[in-house]
Residue, then its C-alpha position, 0 to 999 in steps of 0.5 A: m098056525s105058524e107065526v113068522k118073524l124077521l130074523n132081524d129088524v129091516t134097515d135102511e140098506q136092507q129096504r134099499s136092496y129089497l127094491v128090485p125083489l119088491a118089484f118082481l114080487t109086485l109084478l107077480f100080483l100084475m100076472w095073476g090079475f092078468i091072468t085071471s081076467m083072460n078067462d073072460i076071453l077064453i069063454p067067449h072064444f072056445q065057445n065059439v070054436f067048440q060049440l059050447s052052451h053057456l053052461q059048458a063054457m062057464l067050467i072055464q071058470f068052474c075048473f080054475f077058481g075050483a083049483y082055489f077051493i081045493i087046493s086051500v082046503i088041502y092046505f088048510f087042513s094039512s095046517i091044522r095038524h102039521g103047522d103052516l107049510i109054507s113056512k116050513i119049506g120057506y115062502k120062497k120055495g112056495i113062491i118058485l113052486g107056485l110060478l113052475i106050476m103056473a108055468f106048467g099049465c101055461l105050456l099045456f095050452y099048447p097040446a090042448a090047442e094042437f088036439k082040440l080038446y076042451s078037457l085038457f084045456l080045463s085041466a090046463l086051467f085047474i093046475l095054472a089056478s092051482g099054482m097061483t093058489l100056492l103063490q098068493i099063499a106065499a107071496n102076500p106074507y113075502v110083501a109084508l117082509l120087504g121093508k119096515p113093518k110099519n110100512a107093510a100095509g101100504r106095500l100090500n095096498l100097492t100090489q093089490a092096485v097092480n093086480s087090478f091094472g094087470t085085469t085091466v089089460g088082460p083083456l085088451i092084450g089077449a083080445y089082440f092076440i086071440f082075436s085078431p086072427v080071426s077074421d070072421m067067425l066061421n073060421v075061429d082057430v083054437k090055435s090062436v091061444q098058444m102064443p098067448y100062453l106060451t109067453l106067460a110059460a116063458i114069463l113066468g119061467i123067467l120069474a122062478i130063476f129070478f127068484v131062485f138067485a133073488k136075495l130075500p129077507k130069511l124067515t124063522e118060525n114059532t110053530s103053535v098049532v091051533k087044533g080044532l076048527g075053533a073059528i066056524k064058532y064065530r057067526h060073523l066069520v060063518l056069514g063072512a065066508i058065505c058073503i065072500f063066496m057071493y062077492v065073489g062070485g057075482e064079480v067073476t060071472i058078471g066078467s064072464t058074461l059081459i062079452r057075450f052080453l055086449n054082443l047081444e044087438n039090443i045091448a051094444g051089438f058089439s063084436e068079440k074084440e070090440a067088446s073086450v075094449f069095454l070089458s076093461f071099463y069093468w075091471g078097470g073100475l075096480m082098480v081105480g076104486r081101489f085107489f079111491g079106497a086106499i086113499a079113503l082108508s089112509n091115515m092121512k091127517s089133512n083133509t086136503i091132502r086126501s082130497a088132493a089125491f082124490g083129484a089126482v086119481v080122477v083127472l088121471s082115469f079122465v086123461t087116460v080114457y079121453f086119449l084112449i079111446g075119445e071125449r065121449i066115453s071119457l065123459i061118461w066114464l068121468g060121470l061114473v068115477l065121480f059117482n064112485l067118489v060120492a058113494f065113498i064120502a057117503g060111506g064116511y070111510k067105515p067098511n060095514r057102511t061102505l060095503g052095504l052102501f055099494a052093494a045097494i048101488v051095485i043091485f040098483l045098477i043090475l036092476i037098471a041092466l035088467l029092465a033097460q037096453g042100449e047103452v043104459a044097459m051097457w054101462a049100468i053093468l060096466s060101472i060095477g066094477l067100481f062099486n066091487s072095488i073095496m068089497w074083498s077087503n072090506i068084508f075080508t076085514l069084518a069077518i077076521k075082526g075078534l078072531g084072536k088066535y083063530t085069525s089065521q084059521g079064519s083067514s083060511v076059511l075065507i080063501m075057502a070061499i073063493l069056491g064062489a068064482a067056481v060055482v055062480p058062474l055055473l048057475q048064470g050060464l044055465a040061467a042064460d041057456l034057460l032064460g037068455i044072456h040078458m035076463s041071467f043078470i039076476i043070479p048076481l043080483f041075488c048074490y050082491i042082496y046078501v053083501l048088502y045084508y052082511g054090510f049092514y047085519g050079518h058082520k055083527i059080532n056075537k058078543i056072548t059067542l066071542n067071549t065064550n070063545l075068548n075064556k076057553 
């Protein structure tokens, strides 16, 4: 893999000049969060338009996240042989290429809707996600470079939080444009997706043009290719990759099934548009939990400041829901957010302990949803987002710990495990066809049982293997 370095240390003047590029780069994280959560709107919409089974509808997530896996595999093996390809062509060009591919994928929604071809929609989603994969490979290092190295972690946490904001507003905006033209389910029009995705294509194109002319840090590369597959000799990495597979699979399949779940008369009986509003609680919980995680794992030396920061997140979350939806829902949400905060404190700010505890809570919530009905089942599922929040970062951190020179290779293996977001929704779709939507949540239940195992036991480093590998 390659080591990427700045040509010069970042001065205060340079850092100020990077504020505008950093703002646009942060917008990229918002965009791919927005686009990803839009799939949860497309699933029920296409299911009505094309009269799809639950399994067929989940092909949307299969094609989208399958692209992550395929592009990551190609990139992984190419990097083993030739070095880091993105750093060779330049991270800036990598971002521009990713944006253009994404824009092309969005443009394909227009002919797909004109000809009413579900297969063309799936191809468009695959192309869109392929560009997004390249964008993620290139954009994350750029965030670290746009400023002083000591503040890199803070910038990355900020972009992740903005990404979660995109997943939160995506269902709201998507539902407004896609479901609003529908007066009744007998007159569903697939062309309602054209304008939203043409708009996204235009925004992505404008961003690409901006990055063409943007003044960004110059990079140099010291190519040191690590040959072979040394990373997979580490037991905790392999188990961590399985954990990423299970976690992203569970998270995505719940989001993908939520609208249909809230459609059920014994749960809420919501229309697609009404359910989309509550879908935002699921993804919004991810954002709130990530802010809690950033505070909990920060270097704040004063407990008073940390407590004040926690309190600010709680109050802002409550006030936002209060003014947007109303008092009753805001009080329910406040209780769930406080429960999440207590769980963070109980986790002792330790990644493995917090991961295992959160997985146990999610298992408990899914069991409640399976056994209950009405609002109890609804809020049990919606609140899972709060406890999904830190799982990605905690699993990732635990899985690459102690890999040394194989850290980059190990990271690539973990990115490939996003395949879970393609496979698990298919399994839940099949379960929904056979058992019904309600009981299909038994599929993500098994996913989180594995996350529980990894948090408490599977993350432990096999010291004999580690020492052997380090001495080679």
